[in-house]
Residue frames relative to the residue before (quaternion, step in Angstrom):
aa qw qx qy qz dx dy dz
X 1.0000 0.0000 0.0000 0.0000 0.00 0.00 0.00
X 0.4137 -0.7175 0.5188 0.2119 3.46 -1.01 0.88
X 0.6114 -0.5601 0.4197 0.3691 3.52 -1.20 0.54
X 0.7720 0.3309 -0.2403 0.4866 3.61 -0.79 0.99
X 0.5742 0.6006 -0.3433 0.4379 3.43 1.38 -0.27
X 0.3821 -0.7324 0.5368 0.1717 3.40 -1.13 0.88
X 0.3332 -0.7544 0.5228 0.2158 3.63 -0.58 1.25
X 0.1392 -0.7839 0.6013 0.0673 3.60 -1.08 0.85
X 0.0902 -0.8016 0.5908 0.0159 3.52 -0.89 0.88
X 0.4718 -0.6649 0.5094 0.2753 3.61 -1.07 0.62
X 0.8144 0.0629 -0.0131 0.5767 3.58 1.03 -0.77
X 0.6142 -0.5414 0.4074 0.4046 3.59 -1.22 0.37
X 0.6295 0.5361 -0.3638 0.4290 3.57 1.04 -0.52
X 0.6259 0.5283 -0.3488 0.4554 3.52 1.07 -0.63
X 0.6425 0.5062 -0.3370 0.4663 3.60 1.12 -0.63
X 0.6220 0.5454 -0.3389 0.4481 3.60 0.99 -0.88
X 0.7664 0.4175 -0.1734 0.4563 3.66 0.89 -1.10
X 0.5415 0.6196 -0.4051 0.3984 3.58 1.25 -0.26
X 0.5812 -0.5960 0.4341 0.3443 3.62 -1.08 0.77
X 0.5350 -0.6120 0.4799 0.3300 3.48 -1.32 0.51
X 0.6135 -0.0917 -0.7705 -0.1468 1.58 -2.26 1.02
X 0.4588 0.6689 -0.4692 0.3491 3.62 1.16 0.06
X 0.8248 0.1442 -0.0559 0.5439 3.65 0.85 -0.86
X 0.6649 -0.5304 0.3567 0.3864 3.55 -1.24 -0.24
X 0.2442 -0.7921 0.5137 0.2216 3.46 1.29 -0.34
X 0.5875 0.4949 -0.4356 0.4693 3.64 0.54 1.21
X 0.5910 -0.5480 0.4819 0.3438 3.58 -1.36 0.29
X 0.6165 -0.5629 0.4096 0.3678 3.57 -1.04 0.76
X 0.6940 0.4990 -0.2669 0.4451 3.48 0.91 -1.11
X 0.6172 0.5198 -0.3595 0.4687 3.69 1.06 -0.40
X 0.5927 0.5642 -0.3250 0.4741 3.40 1.22 -0.67
X 0.6726 0.4933 -0.2857 0.4718 3.62 0.88 -1.00
X 0.5664 0.5639 -0.3463 0.4912 3.62 1.14 -0.68
X 0.6809 0.4784 -0.2953 0.4694 3.68 0.75 -0.99
X 0.6779 0.4800 -0.3085 0.4635 3.62 0.82 -0.91
X 0.6360 0.4779 -0.3591 0.4881 3.71 1.05 -0.69
X 0.6611 0.5473 -0.3214 0.4002 3.62 0.94 -0.76
X 0.6025 0.5594 -0.3097 0.4777 3.44 1.37 -0.72
X 0.6401 0.5232 -0.3083 0.4706 3.47 1.15 -0.73
X 0.6751 0.4956 -0.2772 0.4708 3.59 0.97 -0.82
X 0.6712 0.4815 -0.2833 0.4873 3.57 1.18 -0.33
X 0.3978 0.7472 -0.4577 0.2722 3.40 1.35 -0.20
X 0.2198 -0.7978 0.5425 0.1446 3.65 -0.89 0.81
X 0.7615 0.2409 -0.1932 0.5698 3.54 1.20 -0.16
X 0.6540 -0.5007 0.3926 0.4091 3.65 -1.26 0.29
X 0.5987 0.5652 -0.3600 0.4388 3.59 1.06 -0.75
X 0.6667 0.5035 -0.2846 0.4701 3.61 0.86 -1.17
X 0.6622 0.5049 -0.3231 0.4496 3.59 0.94 -0.81
X 0.6300 0.4819 -0.3456 0.5015 3.70 1.00 -0.68
X 0.6536 0.5208 -0.3255 0.4423 3.59 0.83 -0.82
X 0.6660 0.4851 -0.2986 0.4816 3.62 1.05 -0.86
X 0.6250 0.5169 -0.3227 0.4880 3.61 1.15 -0.65
X 0.6216 0.4757 -0.3364 0.5237 3.72 1.01 -0.62
X 0.6817 0.4678 -0.3481 0.4418 3.67 0.78 -0.66
X 0.6016 0.5309 -0.3463 0.4860 3.62 1.16 -0.64
X 0.6617 0.4870 -0.3228 0.4698 3.63 0.87 -0.88
X 0.6731 0.4895 -0.3264 0.4481 3.70 0.86 -0.77
X 0.5905 0.5308 -0.3555 0.4931 3.55 1.17 -0.76
X 0.6760 0.5233 -0.3099 0.4161 3.59 0.77 -0.96
X 0.6573 0.4855 -0.3038 0.4899 3.54 1.11 -0.84
X 0.7003 0.4890 -0.2805 0.4378 3.60 0.99 -0.55
X 0.7246 0.3941 -0.2049 0.5269 3.56 1.20 -0.30
X 0.4485 0.7076 -0.4003 0.3714 3.55 1.39 -0.10
X 0.2414 -0.7512 0.5966 0.1463 3.64 -0.72 0.93
X 0.5807 -0.6013 0.4321 0.3383 3.38 -1.23 0.79
X 0.5161 -0.6372 0.4921 0.2923 3.49 -1.32 0.60
X 0.5528 0.5748 -0.4484 0.4036 3.53 -1.19 0.44
X 0.2458 0.7497 -0.5992 0.1362 3.36 -1.42 -0.50
X 0.7521 -0.3848 0.2964 0.4455 3.54 -1.25 -0.49
X 0.0683 0.8083 -0.5830 0.0471 3.44 -0.34 1.19
X 0.7082 0.4770 -0.2765 0.4411 3.77 1.01 -0.11
X 0.6228 0.5147 -0.4197 0.4136 3.65 0.86 -0.25
X 0.6824 -0.5046 0.3649 0.3827 3.51 -1.45 0.50
X 0.5931 0.5609 -0.3551 0.4556 3.65 1.06 -0.63
X 0.6487 0.5550 -0.3106 0.4180 3.59 0.95 -0.98
X 0.7257 0.4267 -0.2804 0.4612 3.58 1.01 -0.94
X 0.6455 0.5130 -0.3396 0.4527 3.58 1.14 -0.40
X 0.8006 0.2628 -0.0410 0.5370 3.46 0.76 -1.20
X 0.4094 0.7429 -0.4574 0.2670 3.74 0.75 0.91
X 0.6610 0.5210 -0.3393 0.4201 3.48 1.13 0.23
X 0.5014 0.6609 -0.3665 0.4213 3.52 1.38 0.57
X 0.1775 -0.7813 0.5893 0.1034 3.60 -0.69 1.07
X 0.1578 -0.8032 0.5722 0.0509 3.65 -0.34 1.21
X 0.8341 0.1239 -0.1400 0.5190 3.62 -0.68 1.08
X 0.6904 -0.4980 0.3652 0.3768 3.53 -1.36 0.14
X 0.0304 -0.7982 0.5991 -0.0557 3.51 -0.73 1.25
X 0.4546 -0.6708 0.5223 0.2657 3.39 -1.10 0.73
X 0.2293 0.7999 -0.5343 0.1487 3.63 -0.27 1.00
X 0.7370 0.4611 -0.2780 0.4086 3.57 -1.34 0.01
X 0.7312 -0.4334 0.3006 0.4327 3.59 -1.11 -0.60
X 0.3078 0.7419 -0.5470 0.2360 3.67 0.96 0.54
X 0.6625 -0.4931 0.3999 0.3974 3.54 -1.30 0.40
X 0.6463 0.5200 -0.3183 0.4589 3.60 0.92 -0.78
X 0.6781 0.4858 -0.2912 0.4683 3.54 0.84 -0.88
X 0.5841 0.5394 -0.3496 0.4957 3.53 1.03 -0.57
X 0.6914 0.4850 -0.2730 0.4606 3.63 0.76 -1.13
X 0.6837 0.4837 -0.3166 0.4454 3.62 1.01 -0.59
X 0.5967 0.5301 -0.3335 0.5018 3.49 1.24 -0.69
X 0.6281 0.5438 -0.3173 0.4574 3.73 0.96 -0.71
X 0.6966 0.5087 -0.2537 0.4378 3.30 0.93 -1.13
X 0.7236 0.4594 -0.2465 0.4522 3.52 1.09 -0.79
X 0.8135 0.2585 -0.1361 0.5029 3.54 1.03 -0.91
X 0.5130 0.6411 -0.4509 0.3501 3.73 1.12 -0.03
X 0.5280 -0.6117 0.4881 0.3297 3.66 -1.18 0.67
X 0.5047 -0.6157 0.4844 0.3627 3.51 -1.06 0.31
X 0.4771 -0.6717 0.4673 0.3208 3.51 -0.88 0.73
X 0.5550 -0.6530 0.4316 0.2815 3.56 -1.20 0.79
């Protein structure tokens, strides 16, 4: 990339994993750990709320779309495998995703 050029990425994940100075040159999961650590180190309620918002925004940025192959023979045989880190269960992120997907719009 030439000096003065603007780097363009198709996804947030591409930006995170791109080499510096255009990107962060780290894995997405490493960035998630850093954001969680910042929340754990919060010294006030305001900082804790901001860290929670940052984690939610991060989660929205890296969330992959639902769907995929549901009709092929491979999908019916090998459909019970979770590849990579997923937000599931009763974690705060899973709760925020559920609210974002199912909560009614505010009036």
